[in-house]
C-alpha positions as CSV (number, residue, x, y, z in Angstrom):
1,X,0.0,0.0,0.0
2,X,1.4,3.4,-1.0
3,X,1.6,6.3,1.4
4,X,0.2,9.6,0.1
5,X,3.6,11.3,0.3
6,X,5.1,8.7,-2.1
7,X,2.7,9.2,-5.0
8,X,2.0,11.7,-7.6
9,X,-1.0,12.3,-10.0
10,X,-1.8,13.3,-13.5
11,X,-5.0,14.9,-14.6
12,X,-7.0,12.8,-17.1
13,X,-9.4,14.0,-19.8
14,X,-12.3,14.1,-17.3
15,X,-10.5,16.4,-14.9
16,X,-9.9,13.6,-12.4
17,X,-6.5,12.5,-11.1
18,X,-4.8,9.2,-11.9
19,X,-2.5,8.3,-9.1
20,X,1.0,6.8,-9.8
21,X,3.6,5.4,-7.5
22,X,7.3,6.4,-7.3
23,X,8.3,4.1,-10.1
24,X,5.7,5.6,-12.5
25,X,3.3,2.6,-12.3
26,X,-0.4,3.2,-11.6
27,X,-1.1,3.0,-7.9
28,X,-3.5,0.2,-7.0
29,X,-3.8,0.8,-3.3
30,X,-3.4,4.0,-1.3
31,X,-3.2,4.6,2.4
32,X,-5.9,7.3,2.5
33,X,-9.5,7.7,3.4
34,X,-10.8,8.5,-0.2
35,X,-13.0,6.6,-2.7
36,X,-11.8,6.4,-6.3
37,X,-14.2,7.8,-8.8
38,X,-17.0,5.4,-9.5
39,X,-16.0,2.9,-6.8
40,X,-17.7,1.9,-3.6
41,X,-14.4,0.6,-2.1
42,X,-12.0,2.9,-0.6
43,X,-8.5,3.4,-2.0
44,X,-7.2,1.2,0.8
45,X,-8.5,-1.8,-1.2
46,X,-6.9,-3.2,-4.3
47,X,-8.0,-1.5,-7.6
48,X,-6.3,-3.5,-10.3
49,X,-7.0,-0.9,-13.0
50,X,-5.4,1.8,-10.9
51,X,-6.8,4.6,-8.7
52,X,-8.5,7.6,-10.1
53,X,-9.6,10.2,-7.6
54,X,-11.3,13.6,-7.9
55,X,-9.2,16.7,-8.2
56,X,-10.7,17.9,-5.0
57,X,-9.6,14.8,-3.1
58,X,-6.1,15.0,-4.6
59,X,-5.8,18.6,-3.4
60,X,-7.0,17.7,0.1
61,X,-4.5,14.8,0.3
62,X,-1.7,17.1,-1.0
63,X,-0.9,14.8,-4.0
64,X,1.5,16.6,-6.3
65,X,0.4,16.8,-9.9
66,X,2.8,16.0,-12.7
67,X,1.9,17.6,-16.1
């Protein structure tokens, strides 16, 4: 599980934030109390396709955006 301070995000075409780990791979679990867009499971659970969160949640968590 990735800690919030070890990840970064990129904004997708919908304005949401795709979360990546330090190696540049999509993050599939995140140690944070947020729910990925369209999911009923928190980011603490495995999301095999990667975690996408709202821009507001990314800002609240302090996730740096990489353009």
